[in-house]
C-alpha positions as CSV (number, residue, x, y, z in Angstrom):
1,X,23.8,148.5,5.2
2,X,24.1,151.2,8.1
3,X,25.1,150.6,11.5
4,X,22.2,150.5,14.0
5,X,22.5,153.2,16.5
6,X,19.9,154.6,18.7
7,X,20.4,158.2,17.3
8,X,19.8,156.3,13.6
9,X,16.8,154.6,15.0
10,X,15.2,157.9,16.2
11,X,15.8,159.5,12.9
12,X,14.5,156.7,11.1
13,X,11.1,156.8,13.2
14,X,10.8,160.6,12.7
15,X,11.3,160.7,9.1
16,X,8.8,157.7,8.8
17,X,6.3,159.8,10.8
18,X,6.9,163.1,9.0
19,X,6.6,161.4,5.5
20,X,3.1,159.9,6.6
21,X,1.9,163.4,7.9
22,X,3.1,165.0,4.5
23,X,1.2,162.2,2.5
24,X,-1.8,163.0,4.2
25,X,-1.5,166.6,3.7
26,X,-1.2,166.0,-0.1
27,X,-4.1,163.8,-0.3
28,X,-6.2,166.5,1.6
29,X,-5.0,168.8,-1.3
30,X,-5.5,166.3,-4.1
31,X,-9.2,166.0,-3.0
32,X,-9.8,170.0,-2.2
33,X,-7.8,170.9,-5.2
34,X,-9.9,173.6,-7.1
35,X,-8.1,172.9,-10.6
36,X,-7.0,169.7,-12.5
37,X,-3.2,171.4,-12.3
38,X,-3.3,171.5,-8.6
39,X,-4.5,167.7,-8.4
40,X,-1.6,166.7,-10.9
41,X,1.0,168.6,-8.7
42,X,-0.2,167.0,-5.9
43,X,-0.2,163.6,-7.4
44,X,3.5,164.1,-8.4
45,X,4.5,165.3,-5.1
46,X,2.7,162.1,-3.4
47,X,4.8,159.9,-6.0
48,X,8.0,161.6,-4.7
49,X,6.9,161.1,-0.9
50,X,6.1,157.3,-1.7
51,X,9.7,157.1,-3.2
52,X,11.1,158.5,-0.1
53,X,9.2,156.2,2.0
54,X,10.5,153.2,0.4
55,X,13.8,154.4,0.6
56,X,13.0,155.2,4.4
57,X,11.6,151.5,4.4
58,X,14.8,150.1,3.1
59,X,16.8,151.7,6.1
60,X,14.3,150.8,8.8
61,X,14.2,147.0,7.5
62,X,17.5,146.3,6.0
63,X,16.0,145.1,2.7
64,X,17.4,146.4,-0.4
65,X,14.4,145.3,-2.7
66,X,12.3,148.4,-1.7
67,X,15.2,150.3,-3.5
68,X,14.2,148.4,-6.7
69,X,10.7,149.1,-6.0
70,X,11.5,152.8,-5.5
71,X,13.2,153.2,-8.7
72,X,10.5,151.4,-10.9
73,X,8.0,153.3,-9.0
74,X,9.6,156.7,-9.6
75,X,9.8,155.8,-13.5
76,X,5.9,154.7,-13.7
77,X,5.1,158.1,-11.6
78,X,7.1,160.3,-13.7
79,X,5.5,158.9,-16.7
80,X,1.8,159.2,-15.2
81,X,2.6,162.9,-14.3
82,X,3.6,163.8,-17.9
83,X,0.7,161.9,-19.4
84,X,-1.7,163.9,-17.0
85,X,-0.2,167.0,-17.6
86,X,-0.3,166.6,-21.2
87,X,-4.0,165.6,-21.0
88,X,-4.9,168.8,-19.3
89,X,-3.0,170.8,-21.7
90,X,-5.0,169.5,-24.5
91,X,-8.0,169.9,-22.7
92,X,-7.6,173.5,-21.8
93,X,-5.9,174.4,-25.2
94,X,-9.1,173.2,-26.8
95,X,-11.4,175.5,-24.7
96,X,-9.2,178.5,-25.1
97,X,-9.3,178.2,-28.9
98,X,-13.3,177.7,-28.8
99,X,-13.3,181.1,-26.5
100,X,-11.5,183.0,-28.9
101,X,-14.0,183.7,-31.3
102,X,-16.7,184.7,-29.2
103,X,-15.4,188.0,-28.0
104,X,-14.6,190.7,-30.4
105,X,-11.1,192.4,-30.2
106,X,-10.6,195.8,-28.9
């Protein structure tokens, strides 16, 4: 895979630490997010971070099977994000159509 140099080992450790810190911050946003759209965006960002973590793990432990898992996870996470966005769109569209008749124009 890649040559094992001390500089590369330090970069791998730093990237693992930064990815874990970013995941913790995104999980905090998922829990605190005021709207459903914020939570969907946080979930999508978390899936991107998990894919990046899997790629980094494949570099740290020279195992190429992590890359296969990363590709499969990215495909599933994309479909999940699209499904949640569509669900939120349909839920809010129904609310906006119900509210249109409540207030007179002008």
